[in-house]
C-alpha positions in Angstrom: 0.0 0.0 0.0 2.6 2.5 1.0 4.5 2.2 -2.3 1.6 4.0 -4.0 2.3 7.0 -1.8 6.0 6.9 -1.2 6.8 6.6 -4.9 5.6 10.2 -5.5 8.1 12.6 -7.0 9.7 14.4 -4.1 9.2 17.7 -6.0 5.4 17.3 -5.4 5.7 17.5 -1.6 8.5 20.1 -1.6 7.1 23.4 -0.5 7.6 26.9 -1.7 6.3 30.3 -0.9 4.7 32.7 -3.2 3.8 36.4 -2.7 0.2 37.3 -3.1 -1.3 40.7 -2.7 -4.5 40.6 -0.5 -6.3 43.9 0.0 -3.2 45.8 -1.0 -0.9 44.0 1.5 1.7 41.5 0.1 1.7 38.3 2.0 3.6 35.1 1.6 1.8 31.7 1.2 3.8 28.5 1.6 2.3 25.4 -0.1 3.6 22.1 -1.4 4.2 22.2 -5.2 1.3 19.7 -5.8 -1.1 22.3 -4.4 0.4 25.1 -6.5 -0.1 22.9 -9.6 -3.8 22.4 -8.7 -4.3 26.1 -8.0 -2.6 27.0 -11.3 -5.1 24.6 -13.1 -8.1 26.1 -11.3 -6.9 29.7 -12.0 -6.2 29.0 -15.7 -9.7 27.5 -16.2 -11.1 31.0 -15.4 -8.4 33.1 -17.0 -6.8 34.2 -13.8 -3.3 34.0 -12.4 -2.7 32.1 -9.1 -2.3 35.4 -7.1 -5.6 36.6 -8.6 -7.4 33.4 -7.7 -6.0 33.5 -4.1 -7.2 37.1 -3.8 -10.6 36.2 -5.0 -10.9 33.2 -2.8 -9.7 35.3 0.2 -12.3 38.1 -0.6 -15.2 35.7 -1.0 -14.3 33.6 2.1 -14.1 36.9 4.2 -17.4 38.0 2.7 -19.1 34.7 3.5 -17.6 34.1 7.0 -16.5 37.6 8.2 -12.9 36.5 8.7 -10.2 34.4 7.3 -8.4 32.0 9.5 -5.8 29.6 8.3 -6.0 30.6 4.7 -3.2 28.2 3.7 -5.2 25.3 5.0 -8.3 26.6 3.2 -6.3 26.6 -0.1 -5.3 23.0 0.5 -8.9 22.0 1.1 -9.9 23.9 -2.0 -7.5 21.8 -4.0 -8.7 18.6 -2.5 -12.4 19.5 -3.1 -11.6 20.5 -6.7 -10.0 17.1 -7.4 -12.8 15.2 -5.5 -15.5 17.1 -7.4 -13.8 16.3 -10.7 -13.8 12.5 -9.7 -17.5 12.8 -8.7 -18.3 14.4 -12.1 -19.3 17.8 -10.8 -16.5 19.6 -12.3 -15.6 18.5 -15.9 -12.1 17.3 -16.3 -11.9 19.3 -19.6 -10.0 22.3 -18.4 -11.3 24.4 -21.3 -14.6 24.7 -19.4 -14.4 27.6 -17.0 -15.5 26.8 -13.4 -17.5 30.1 -13.3 -19.7 28.7 -16.1 -20.9 25.8 -14.0 -24.0 25.9 -11.8 -22.5 25.8 -8.2 -25.4 24.0 -6.7 -25.3 21.3 -9.4 -21.6 20.9 -8.8 -22.1 20.6 -5.0 -24.9 18.1 -5.5 -22.4 15.7 -7.0 -20.4 15.4 -3.7 -20.6 11.8 -2.7 -21.0 10.6 0.9 -17.8 8.7 1.6 -16.8 7.1 4.9 -14.3 10.0 5.3 -16.7 12.8 4.8 -19.3 11.0 6.9 -16.7 10.7 9.8 -15.6 14.4 9.4 -19.3 15.6 9.6 -19.9 13.5 12.8 -16.6 14.8 14.3 -17.3 18.4 13.5 
């Protein structure tokens, strides 16, 4: 079992920091390269740069919840959800289809109840 995971290219789990401007303030975000690659794909789908995507996610998160705590973890979760929603069929794997063109509720309706998500909901 472990070979499936340990055979990953070490560059994927190496981390690097990127500077992003959030509300006029430059901040540094450190993520593993795998997450930067996923964020790049998400951003490209909607004609944005990664810094633009991060700023937009930050703004919308702040608007929805009033504050932004642990933004780096939020970005990792965004990447995981993006990949899971692709597997569930909610987000097309065709990267030429912008995410903004999708019906958000229809995308969210494709989330499948897995043992992990069920356990997380009970624990939360």
